[in-house]
Structure formats: structure tokens, C-alpha cells
PQR file with spaces between the fields and no chain letter, atoms N, CA, C, O and H, PARSE charges and radii, in Angstrom:
ATOM       1  N    UNK     1     -27.187  -74.887   -1.242 -0.4000 1.5000
ATOM       2  CA   UNK     1     -26.546  -76.173   -1.261 -0.0000 2.0000
ATOM       3  C    UNK     1     -25.928  -76.455   -2.629  0.5500 1.7000
ATOM       4  O    UNK     1     -24.844  -77.032   -2.715 -0.5500 1.4000
ATOM       5  N    UNK     2     -26.606  -76.054   -3.679 -0.4000 1.5000
ATOM       6  CA   UNK     2     -26.119  -76.372   -5.017 -0.0000 2.0000
ATOM       7  C    UNK     2     -24.748  -75.766   -5.279  0.5500 1.7000
ATOM       8  O    UNK     2     -23.874  -76.436   -5.829 -0.5500 1.4000
ATOM       9  H    UNK     2     -27.486  -75.584   -3.608  0.4000 1.0000
ATOM      10  N    UNK     3     -24.548  -74.515   -4.897 -0.4000 1.5000
ATOM      11  CA   UNK     3     -23.250  -73.896   -5.166 -0.0000 2.0000
ATOM      12  C    UNK     3     -22.155  -74.493   -4.289  0.5500 1.7000
ATOM      13  O    UNK     3     -21.008  -74.601   -4.723 -0.5500 1.4000
ATOM      14  H    UNK     3     -25.258  -73.970   -4.450  0.4000 1.0000
ATOM      15  N    UNK     4     -22.491  -74.876   -3.079 -0.4000 1.5000
ATOM      16  CA   UNK     4     -21.495  -75.455   -2.172 -0.0000 2.0000
ATOM      17  C    UNK     4     -21.043  -76.844   -2.622  0.5500 1.7000
ATOM      18  O    UNK     4     -19.890  -77.217   -2.408 -0.5500 1.4000
ATOM      19  H    UNK     4     -23.423  -74.788   -2.727  0.4000 1.0000
ATOM      20  N    UNK     5     -21.929  -77.602   -3.237 -0.4000 1.5000
ATOM      21  CA   UNK     5     -21.627  -78.978   -3.631 -0.0000 2.0000
ATOM      22  C    UNK     5     -21.328  -79.147   -5.126  0.5500 1.7000
ATOM      23  O    UNK     5     -21.071  -80.261   -5.582 -0.5500 1.4000
ATOM      24  H    UNK     5     -22.866  -77.299   -3.412  0.4000 1.0000
ATOM      25  N    UNK     6     -21.359  -78.065   -5.877 -0.4000 1.5000
ATOM      26  CA   UNK     6     -21.069  -78.137   -7.318 -0.0000 2.0000
ATOM      27  C    UNK     6     -19.684  -78.728   -7.540  0.5500 1.7000
ATOM      28  O    UNK     6     -18.721  -78.344   -6.876 -0.5500 1.4000
ATOM      29  H    UNK     6     -21.568  -77.160   -5.507  0.4000 1.0000
ATOM      30  N    UNK     7     -19.592  -79.652   -8.466 -0.4000 1.5000
ATOM      31  CA   UNK     7     -18.319  -80.273   -8.806 -0.0000 2.0000
ATOM      32  C    UNK     7     -17.966  -81.490   -7.976  0.5500 1.7000
ATOM      33  O    UNK     7     -16.997  -82.186   -8.279 -0.5500 1.4000
ATOM      34  H    UNK     7     -20.374  -79.964   -9.006  0.4000 1.0000
ATOM      35  N    UNK     8     -18.725  -81.755   -6.949 -0.4000 1.5000
ATOM      36  CA   UNK     8     -18.454  -82.941   -6.134 -0.0000 2.0000
ATOM      37  C    UNK     8     -19.041  -84.170   -6.819  0.5500 1.7000
ATOM      38  O    UNK     8     -19.951  -84.047   -7.639 -0.5500 1.4000
ATOM      39  H    UNK     8     -19.512  -81.190   -6.702  0.4000 1.0000
ATOM      40  N    UNK     9     -18.531  -85.346   -6.493 -0.4000 1.5000
ATOM      41  CA   UNK     9     -19.053  -86.571   -7.107 -0.0000 2.0000
ATOM      42  C    UNK     9     -20.538  -86.781   -6.773  0.5500 1.7000
ATOM      43  O    UNK     9     -21.005  -86.433   -5.689 -0.5500 1.4000
ATOM      44  H    UNK     9     -17.792  -85.446   -5.827  0.4000 1.0000
ATOM      45  N    UNK    10     -21.247  -87.350   -7.721 -0.4000 1.5000
ATOM      46  CA   UNK    10     -22.680  -87.596   -7.551 -0.0000 2.0000
ATOM      47  C    UNK    10     -22.979  -88.370   -6.264  0.5500 1.7000
ATOM      48  O    UNK    10     -23.903  -87.983   -5.548 -0.5500 1.4000
ATOM      49  H    UNK    10     -20.868  -87.633   -8.602  0.4000 1.0000
ATOM      50  N    UNK    11     -22.245  -89.447   -5.928 -0.4000 1.5000
ATOM      51  CA   UNK    11     -22.568  -90.165   -4.683 -0.0000 2.0000
ATOM      52  C    UNK    11     -22.464  -89.286   -3.433  0.5500 1.7000
ATOM      53  O    UNK    11     -23.247  -89.453   -2.497 -0.5500 1.4000
ATOM      54  H    UNK    11     -21.495  -89.761   -6.509  0.4000 1.0000
ATOM      55  N    UNK    12     -21.520  -88.364   -3.408 -0.4000 1.5000
ATOM      56  CA   UNK    12     -21.378  -87.472   -2.256 -0.0000 2.0000
ATOM      57  C    UNK    12     -22.548  -86.501   -2.175  0.5500 1.7000
ATOM      58  O    UNK    12     -23.078  -86.248   -1.093 -0.5500 1.4000
ATOM      59  H    UNK    12     -20.884  -88.229   -4.168  0.4000 1.0000
ATOM      60  N    UNK    13     -22.951  -85.958   -3.317 -0.4000 1.5000
ATOM      61  CA   UNK    13     -24.086  -85.037   -3.347 -0.0000 2.0000
ATOM      62  C    UNK    13     -25.366  -85.788   -2.988  0.5500 1.7000
ATOM      63  O    UNK    13     -26.200  -85.271   -2.245 -0.5500 1.4000
ATOM      64  H    UNK    13     -22.521  -86.163   -4.197  0.4000 1.0000
ATOM      65  N    UNK    14     -25.525  -86.991   -3.504 -0.4000 1.5000
ATOM      66  CA   UNK    14     -26.705  -87.800   -3.211 -0.0000 2.0000
ATOM      67  C    UNK    14     -26.806  -88.086   -1.717  0.5500 1.7000
ATOM      68  O    UNK    14     -27.893  -88.004   -1.145 -0.5500 1.4000
ATOM      69  H    UNK    14     -24.848  -87.411   -4.108  0.4000 1.0000
ATOM      70  N    UNK    15     -25.698  -88.416   -1.085 -0.4000 1.5000
ATOM      71  CA   UNK    15     -25.706  -88.682    0.361 -0.0000 2.0000
ATOM      72  C    UNK    15     -26.141  -87.439    1.133  0.5500 1.7000
ATOM      73  O    UNK    15     -26.900  -87.541    2.097 -0.5500 1.4000
ATOM      74  H    UNK    15     -24.815  -88.483   -1.550  0.4000 1.0000
ATOM      75  N    UNK    16     -25.670  -86.282    0.716 -0.4000 1.5000
ATOM      76  CA   UNK    16     -26.059  -85.036    1.379 -0.0000 2.0000
ATOM      77  C    UNK    16     -27.546  -84.773    1.196  0.5500 1.7000
ATOM      78  O    UNK    16     -28.230  -84.382    2.143 -0.5500 1.4000
ATOM      79  H    UNK    16     -25.054  -86.199   -0.067  0.4000 1.0000
ATOM      80  N    UNK    17     -28.046  -84.982   -0.008 -0.4000 1.5000
ATOM      81  CA   UNK    17     -29.479  -84.792   -0.255 -0.0000 2.0000
ATOM      82  C    UNK    17     -30.310  -85.731    0.606  0.5500 1.7000
ATOM      83  O    UNK    17     -31.323  -85.318    1.170 -0.5500 1.4000
ATOM      84  H    UNK    17     -27.491  -85.299   -0.777  0.4000 1.0000
ATOM      85  N    UNK    18     -29.898  -86.982    0.713 -0.4000 1.5000
ATOM      86  CA   UNK    18     -30.639  -87.948    1.539 -0.0000 2.0000
ATOM      87  C    UNK    18     -30.703  -87.479    2.987  0.5500 1.7000
ATOM      88  O    UNK    18     -31.713  -87.673    3.663 -0.5500 1.4000
ATOM      89  H    UNK    18     -29.075  -87.318    0.255  0.4000 1.0000
ATOM      90  N    UNK    19     -29.626  -86.863    3.462 -0.4000 1.5000
ATOM      91  CA   UNK    19     -29.582  -86.390    4.847 -0.0000 2.0000
ATOM      92  C    UNK    19     -30.395  -85.122    5.059  0.5500 1.7000
ATOM      93  O    UNK    19     -30.959  -84.926    6.135 -0.5500 1.4000
ATOM      94  H    UNK    19     -28.805  -86.705    2.913  0.4000 1.0000
ATOM      95  N    UNK    20     -30.464  -84.264    4.059 -0.4000 1.5000
ATOM      96  CA   UNK    20     -31.054  -82.933    4.246 -0.0000 2.0000
ATOM      97  C    UNK    20     -32.477  -82.761    3.749  0.5500 1.7000
ATOM      98  O    UNK    20     -33.210  -81.923    4.274 -0.5500 1.4000
ATOM      99  H    UNK    20     -30.006  -84.423    3.185  0.4000 1.0000
ATOM     100  N    UNK    21     -32.886  -83.527    2.757 -0.4000 1.5000
ATOM     101  CA   UNK    21     -34.232  -83.348    2.199 -0.0000 2.0000
ATOM     102  C    UNK    21     -35.243  -84.046    3.107  0.5500 1.7000
ATOM     103  O    UNK    21     -35.139  -85.247    3.355 -0.5500 1.4000
ATOM     104  H    UNK    21     -32.290  -84.207    2.331  0.4000 1.0000
ATOM     105  N    UNK    22     -36.222  -83.285    3.599 -0.4000 1.5000
ATOM     106  CA   UNK    22     -37.225  -83.899    4.479 -0.0000 2.0000
ATOM     107  C    UNK    22     -38.103  -84.890    3.715  0.5500 1.7000
ATOM     108  O    UNK    22     -38.429  -84.682    2.546 -0.5500 1.4000
ATOM     109  H    UNK    22     -36.307  -82.309    3.397  0.4000 1.0000
ATOM     110  N    UNK    23     -38.464  -85.933    4.379 -0.4000 1.5000
ATOM     111  CA   UNK    23     -39.377  -86.921    3.799 -0.0000 2.0000
ATOM     112  C    UNK    23     -40.799  -86.528    4.176  0.5500 1.7000
ATOM     113  O    UNK    23     -41.138  -86.442    5.356 -0.5500 1.4000
ATOM     114  H    UNK    23     -38.200  -86.101    5.329  0.4000 1.0000
ATOM     115  N    UNK    24     -41.614  -86.295    3.180 -0.4000 1.5000
ATOM     116  CA   UNK    24     -42.997  -85.907    3.418 -0.0000 2.0000
ATOM     117  C    UNK    24     -43.878  -86.554    2.371  0.5500 1.7000
ATOM     118  O    UNK    24     -43.515  -86.608    1.196 -0.5500 1.4000
ATOM     119  H    UNK    24     -41.339  -86.365    2.221  0.4000 1.0000
ATOM     120  N    UNK    25     -45.034  -87.046    2.789 -0.4000 1.5000
ATOM     121  CA   UNK    25     -45.960  -87.631    1.816 -0.0000 2.0000
ATOM     122  C    UNK    25     -46.332  -86.609    0.739  0.5500 1.7000
ATOM     123  O    UNK    25     -46.634  -85.453    1.037 -0.5500 1.4000
ATOM     124  H    UNK    25     -45.329  -87.003    3.744  0.4000 1.0000
ATOM     125  N    UNK    26     -46.303  -87.052   -0.494 -0.4000 1.5000
ATOM     126  CA   UNK    26     -46.687  -86.192   -1.601 -0.0000 2.0000
ATOM     127  C    UNK    26     -45.590  -85.279   -2.109  0.5500 1.7000
ATOM     128  O    UNK    26     -45.805  -84.531   -3.063 -0.5500 1.4000
ATOM     129  H    UNK    26     -46.058  -87.990   -0.736  0.4000 1.0000
ATOM     130  N    UNK    27     -44.420  -85.323   -1.493 -0.4000 1.5000
ATOM     131  CA   UNK    27     -43.322  -84.471   -1.934 -0.0000 2.0000
ATOM     132  C    UNK    27     -42.777  -84.935   -3.286  0.5500 1.7000
ATOM     133  O    UNK    27     -42.284  -84.123   -4.068 -0.5500 1.4000
ATOM     134  H    UNK    27     -44.245  -85.930   -0.718  0.4000 1.0000
ATOM     135  N    UNK    28     -42.865  -86.234   -3.561 -0.4000 1.5000
ATOM     136  CA   UNK    28     -42.485  -86.753   -4.863 -0.0000 2.0000
ATOM     137  C    UNK    28     -40.989  -86.883   -5.078  0.5500 1.7000
ATOM     138  O    UNK    28     -40.539  -86.910   -6.224 -0.5500 1.4000
ATOM     139  H    UNK    28     -43.266  -86.894   -2.925  0.4000 1.0000
ATOM     140  N    UNK    29     -40.210  -86.965   -4.020 -0.4000 1.5000
ATOM     141  CA   UNK    29     -38.765  -87.109   -4.165 -0.0000 2.0000
ATOM     142  C    UNK    29     -38.343  -88.530   -3.848  0.5500 1.7000
ATOM     143  O    UNK    29     -37.847  -88.826   -2.761 -0.5500 1.4000
ATOM     144  H    UNK    29     -40.576  -86.944   -3.089  0.4000 1.0000
ATOM     145  N    UNK    30     -38.550  -89.399   -4.824 -0.4000 1.5000
ATOM     146  CA   UNK    30     -38.088  -90.776   -4.665 -0.0000 2.0000
ATOM     147  C    UNK    30     -36.595  -90.838   -4.978  0.5500 1.7000
ATOM     148  O    UNK    30     -35.984  -89.810   -5.270 -0.5500 1.4000
ATOM     149  H    UNK    30     -38.953  -89.159   -5.707  0.4000 1.0000
ATOM     150  N    UNK    31     -36.012  -92.010   -4.923 -0.4000 1.5000
ATOM     151  CA   UNK    31     -34.575  -92.175   -5.142 -0.0000 2.0000
ATOM     152  C    UNK    31     -34.154  -91.698   -6.532  0.5500 1.7000
ATOM     153  O    UNK    31     -33.082  -91.113   -6.687 -0.5500 1.4000
ATOM     154  H    UNK    31     -36.509  -92.845   -4.686  0.4000 1.0000
ATOM     155  N    UNK    32     -34.979  -91.941   -7.529 -0.4000 1.5000
ATOM     156  CA   UNK    32     -34.662  -91.495   -8.881 -0.0000 2.0000
ATOM     157  C    UNK    32     -34.625  -89.975   -8.984  0.5500 1.7000
ATOM     158  O    UNK    32     -33.751  -89.414   -9.644 -0.5500 1.4000
ATOM     159  H    UNK    32     -35.850  -92.416   -7.403  0.4000 1.0000
ATOM     160  N    UNK    33     -35.569  -89.315   -8.334 -0.4000 1.5000
ATOM     161  CA   UNK    33     -35.601  -87.846   -8.349 -0.0000 2.0000
ATOM     162  C    UNK    33     -34.386  -87.283   -7.631  0.5500 1.7000
ATOM     163  O    UNK    33     -33.777  -86.324   -8.104 -0.5500 1.4000
ATOM     164  H    UNK    33     -36.279  -89.771   -7.797  0.4000 1.0000
ATOM     165  N    UNK    34     -34.028  -87.869   -6.493 -0.4000 1.5000
ATOM     166  CA   UNK    34     -32.849  -87.406   -5.758 -0.0000 2.0000
ATOM     167  C    UNK    34     -31.582  -87.605   -6.588  0.5500 1.7000
ATOM     168  O    UNK    34     -30.690  -86.757   -6.568 -0.5500 1.4000
ATOM     169  H    UNK    34     -34.523  -88.648   -6.109  0.4000 1.0000
ATOM     170  N    UNK    35     -31.498  -88.702   -7.307 -0.4000 1.5000
ATOM     171  CA   UNK    35     -30.330  -88.963   -8.155 -0.0000 2.0000
ATOM     172  C    UNK    35     -30.228  -87.924   -9.276  0.5500 1.7000
ATOM     173  O    UNK    35     -29.138  -87.436   -9.573 -0.5500 1.4000
ATOM     174  H    UNK    35     -32.222  -89.391   -7.323  0.4000 1.0000
ATOM     175  N    UNK    36     -31.348  -87.589   -9.891 -0.4000 1.5000
ATOM     176  CA   UNK    36     -31.340  -86.564  -10.949 -0.0000 2.0000
ATOM     177  C    UNK    36     -30.899  -85.212  -10.391  0.5500 1.7000
ATOM     178  O    UNK    36     -30.111  -84.507  -11.022 -0.5500 1.4000
ATOM     179  H    UNK    36     -32.234  -87.985   -9.649  0.4000 1.0000
ATOM     180  N    UNK    37     -31.393  -84.856   -9.232 -0.4000 1.5000
ATOM     181  CA   UNK    37     -31.006  -83.593   -8.598 -0.0000 2.0000
ATOM     182  C    UNK    37     -29.529  -83.612   -8.243  0.5500 1.7000
ATOM     183  O    UNK    37     -28.830  -82.622   -8.457 -0.5500 1.4000
ATOM     184  H    UNK    37     -32.033  -85.429   -8.720  0.4000 1.0000
ATOM     185  N    UNK    38     -29.040  -84.731   -7.700 -0.4000 1.5000
ATOM     186  CA   UNK    38     -27.627  -84.860   -7.345 -0.0000 2.0000
ATOM     187  C    UNK    38     -26.744  -84.689   -8.579  0.5500 1.7000
ATOM     188  O    UNK    38     -25.695  -84.049   -8.504 -0.5500 1.4000
ATOM     189  H    UNK    38     -29.608  -85.536   -7.527  0.4000 1.0000
ATOM     190  N    UNK    39     -27.153  -85.247   -9.696 -0.4000 1.5000
ATOM     191  CA   UNK    39     -26.386  -85.119  -10.931 -0.0000 2.0000
ATOM     192  C    UNK    39     -26.340  -83.663  -11.382  0.5500 1.7000
ATOM     193  O    UNK    39     -25.280  -83.165  -11.762 -0.5500 1.4000
ATOM     194  H    UNK    39     -28.006  -85.766   -9.756  0.4000 1.0000
ATOM     195  N    UNK    40     -27.473  -82.985  -11.343 -0.4000 1.5000
ATOM     196  CA   UNK    40     -27.520  -81.578  -11.741 -0.0000 2.0000
ATOM     197  C    UNK    40     -26.569  -80.742  -10.871  0.5500 1.7000
ATOM     198  O    UNK    40     -25.820  -79.912  -11.386 -0.5500 1.4000
ATOM     199  H    UNK    40     -28.334  -83.390  -11.035  0.4000 1.0000
ATOM     200  N    UNK    41     -26.606  -80.962   -9.573 -0.4000 1.5000
ATOM     201  CA   UNK    41     -25.728  -80.228   -8.661 -0.0000 2.0000
ATOM     202  C    UNK    41     -24.273  -80.558   -8.941  0.5500 1.7000
ATOM     203  O    UNK    41     -23.423  -79.667   -8.952 -0.5500 1.4000
ATOM     204  H    UNK    41     -27.214  -81.636   -9.154  0.4000 1.0000
ATOM     205  N    UNK    42     -23.980  -81.827   -9.168 -0.4000 1.5000
ATOM     206  CA   UNK    42     -22.608  -82.280   -9.398 -0.0000 2.0000
ATOM     207  C    UNK    42     -21.973  -81.589  -10.609  0.5500 1.7000
ATOM     208  O    UNK    42     -20.785  -81.269  -10.588 -0.5500 1.4000
ATOM     209  H    UNK    42     -24.670  -82.551   -9.160  0.4000 1.0000
ATOM     210  N    UNK    43     -22.753  -81.363  -11.650 -0.4000 1.5000
ATOM     211  CA   UNK    43     -22.219  -80.725  -12.858 -0.0000 2.0000
ATOM     212  C    UNK    43     -22.301  -79.203  -12.803  0.5500 1.7000
ATOM     213  O    UNK    43     -21.952  -78.519  -13.765 -0.5500 1.4000
ATOM     214  H    UNK    43     -23.718  -81.624  -11.668  0.4000 1.0000
ATOM     215  N    UNK    44     -22.767  -78.675  -11.665 -0.4000 1.5000
ATOM     216  CA   UNK    44     -22.771  -77.230  -11.466 -0.0000 2.0000
ATOM     217  C    UNK    44     -24.057  -76.511  -11.775  0.5500 1.7000
ATOM     218  O    UNK    44     -24.083  -75.281  -11.801 -0.5500 1.4000
ATOM     219  H    UNK    44     -23.051  -79.230  -10.883  0.4000 1.0000
ATOM     220  N    UNK    45     -25.126  -77.244  -12.010 -0.4000 1.5000
ATOM     221  CA   UNK    45     -26.425  -76.609  -12.270 -0.0000 2.0000
ATOM     222  C    UNK    45     -27.209  -76.484  -10.976  0.5500 1.7000
ATOM     223  O    UNK    45     -27.121  -77.349  -10.105 -0.5500 1.4000
ATOM     224  H    UNK    45     -25.105  -78.243  -11.989  0.4000 1.0000
ATOM     225  N    UNK    46     -27.973  -75.416  -10.851 -0.4000 1.5000
ATOM     226  CA   UNK    46     -28.861  -75.243   -9.707 -0.0000 2.0000
ATOM     227  C    UNK    46     -30.227  -75.801  -10.113  0.5500 1.7000
ATOM     228  O    UNK    46     -30.916  -75.193  -10.933 -0.5500 1.4000
ATOM     229  H    UNK    46     -28.045  -74.713  -11.559  0.4000 1.0000
ATOM     230  N    UNK    47     -30.627  -76.939   -9.561 -0.4000 1.5000
ATOM     231  CA   UNK    47     -31.880  -77.549   -9.996 -0.0000 2.0000
ATOM     232  C    UNK    47     -33.124  -76.773   -9.605  0.5500 1.7000
ATOM     233  O    UNK    47     -34.217  -77.080  -10.080 -0.5500 1.4000
ATOM     234  H    UNK    47     -30.068  -77.433   -8.896  0.4000 1.0000
ATOM     235  N    UNK    48     -32.976  -75.767   -8.743 -0.4000 1.5000
ATOM     236  CA   UNK    48     -34.146  -74.973   -8.362 -0.0000 2.0000
ATOM     237  C    UNK    48     -34.545  -73.992   -9.461  0.5500 1.7000
ATOM     238  O    UNK    48     -35.670  -73.494   -9.481 -0.5500 1.4000
ATOM     239  H    UNK    48     -32.088  -75.518   -8.357  0.4000 1.0000
ATOM     240  N    UNK    49     -33.607  -73.720  -10.378 -0.4000 1.5000
ATOM     241  CA   UNK    49     -33.897  -72.788  -11.457 -0.0000 2.0000
ATOM     242  C    UNK    49     -33.749  -71.334  -11.060  0.5500 1.7000
ATOM     243  O    UNK    49     -34.092  -70.442  -11.836 -0.5500 1.4000
ATOM     244  H    UNK    49     -32.693  -74.125  -10.362  0.4000 1.0000
ATOM     245  N    UNK    50     -33.241  -71.081   -9.856 -0.4000 1.5000
ATOM     246  CA   UNK    50     -33.066  -69.701   -9.407 -0.0000 2.0000
ATOM     247  C    UNK    50     -31.738  -69.147   -9.841  0.5500 1.7000
ATOM     248  O    UNK    50     -31.425  -67.993   -9.548 -0.5500 1.4000
ATOM     249  H    UNK    50     -32.962  -71.806   -9.226  0.4000 1.0000
């Protein structure tokens, strides 16, 4: 996902993350975490570190 969405605006990446990331107790992905990940993807970084 990161390479496909690199360079796109943060709001577009954030919307995609909201749609694709499963909600699970204890996952720790609140809105702030999703926003940070969206920003990393938007600027071309892979937040997974791979």
C-alpha cells in the first residue's frame, strides 16, 4: 500500500487507511497513529520499515 499511495495527499491516504486497517482491541491504531502513518506514506516512506 505504501508504494501505491506514495506522493498522494495525506487526507487521501488517511481515508484509505481508515477503510483498510482492521479495528481490533489492543491494536493501538487510534486516529493520531493513522494520521502519522498516512503522513509517512504521503512523503514516500514505508512505515513498516521493510
